[in-house]
N, C-alpha and C positions, 0 to 999 in steps of 0.2 A: 651475202643476203640469203636468208633462209628460204627454202622453197615452200610455196603454199600449194595446196591441192584444192581443186573444186570438188565439193561434196553436195549432192542434192538430196532433199527430203520432200515428202508429199505434203501438200497443204491445199485441201479443197473441202467445200461443203456444197454438195449438190442436193437434188430433191430427196433422195433416200440414203445417200452415203456421205460419210465424213471420213477424210483421211487427214490426220493431224500428227505431224512429226516435228520435233524441235531438238536441238542439241544443247546439252548442258556441259559447260567446261569444268573438267576435273580440277584444274589449277585455279581458275577464277571463281569457282564455286557459285556459278549462276548460269542462267540461260544465255545463250549467245545470240546477238542480233544478226540475222542473215545479211549477207553482202548484197544480194539482189533477189528480186522476185521473177519467176518465169510463169506468168499468168496463163500462157497458152498451154503449157504442159502441167499446170497445177503443182509447181514445185517452188521451194525456197532454196536458194543456192548459198552455200557457205564457202569461205576460203579458209582452209585449215592449215595450221602449222603442225609439225610433228608433235604428238602428245596424245593424251587420253581424253575421251569424251564419252558422255552417256547420251544415247539417243532415247528420247521419250516418244513412243508411238501409240497412236490410238486409231483404230479402224472400226467404224460403226456403220451398222445398217439400221436406220431409223425405222424402216418398215417392219423389220424383224425384231426390233427392240433388243439388239445385241451389240456388244462392244468388245473388242479385243484390245487390251492394254499391254504394252510390252516395254521393257527396259533392256537396252542392248549396249554392251561396251563397243565403242568405236576407237580403235587404236590406229594412229597414223605414225608409222615408223620413220626413221631418218631417210629411208629410200623412197618415201612417199607412197608406200604400200599401205593399203587400208585393210585392217582385219577387224571383223565384227564377231562378237560372241554374245549369245543370249544370256541375260542376267535373270530375267523374270518375265512371266507371261500370266495374264489373268483375264478371264472372261466375266463380263457382268452385263446386266440389262442396261440399255441406253438411258433409261429413265433414272438410273442411279447417279449419273454424272452430275446433274444439277444439285442433287442432295449433297454429294461429296464436295462440290464447289462451295457450298454454304456451311459445311460441317467444320466447326472450330477445332475439332479433334483431328481433322485430316492433315497430313503433313503439308507444310507450306508449299513445297515444290510441286506437289501433286495438285493442290488447289490452283496454283498459278498456271500450271500447264493446262488445266481444264478451262480456266478463265480466258486463256489465249486462243482457244479453239476458234477456227475460222467462222465468221458469220455466214449466213446463207449467200451462196455465190461469191464468197470472199476468200481471203487467205488469212492465215494467222498473222497477228501483229505482235511483235516482240519489242517491249520497251526495256531500256536499260534498268537493271535492278541492282540493288546492293547484293553483297554476298548472301546467299540463302543459308547454306549450312555445309557441313562436312559431307562430301559425296557418299562415303561409305555408310555413315550413320543415316543419311537420307534414304539410301536404297533399303536399308534394314527397316526403317520406320514405315516406308511405303509398303513393303512386303507384309509387315505385321498388321498394318492398318487394313489392307485389302483382305488378308486371311481372316481377320476378325469380322470384317464386313460380310465375307462369304458365309460365315456361320449365321450371322443375323439374317441375311437374305434367304438362305436355304432353310433356316430355322432348325439347324442340326443341334 
C-alpha cells in the first residue's frame, strides 16, 4: 500500500482577515476535496499520495483592502518528503476578487477558487468537479490574466 501524508492548509474568514488555501491535483486536473476539517485551528486536512500538486493561496485583509494571491508547487516524493516552491505571487485590492469571480474572461480555475472562499466564520467548501484544464496552461493563463489586470487597475 502506498503511504499517504497529512498536509494542512489554512481556511478561515474572520472579521477582517481571510485565509483561503486549496490544493489542485496535477494528475487529476482539478481541486481536491479535503479529507477532513480542523475548525479549531482553521485548517483543511488533505491525505496526499506521492505526486505533484498546486497550492492556491489567498490571504486578505478586508480592513486594508489588500489581498496576496499565490500559486505554489507542492511535491510529495516517494519518501513522503514535501517540497514547496513558489510559482507566482500577486497582490491586488480585496474589492477586485468579486469582480474577478464574475469576469467571464478570468481563467476557470481562478474563478472557482474565489467562489470557494470561506463564508464569514466558515471554511472553504470544495465540491467534486470535472477536470478543469491542463495545469501548466492553467498557471500560464492565470499569470497572464492577473498581469493584464494589474495594468488595468494601476492604469499603466
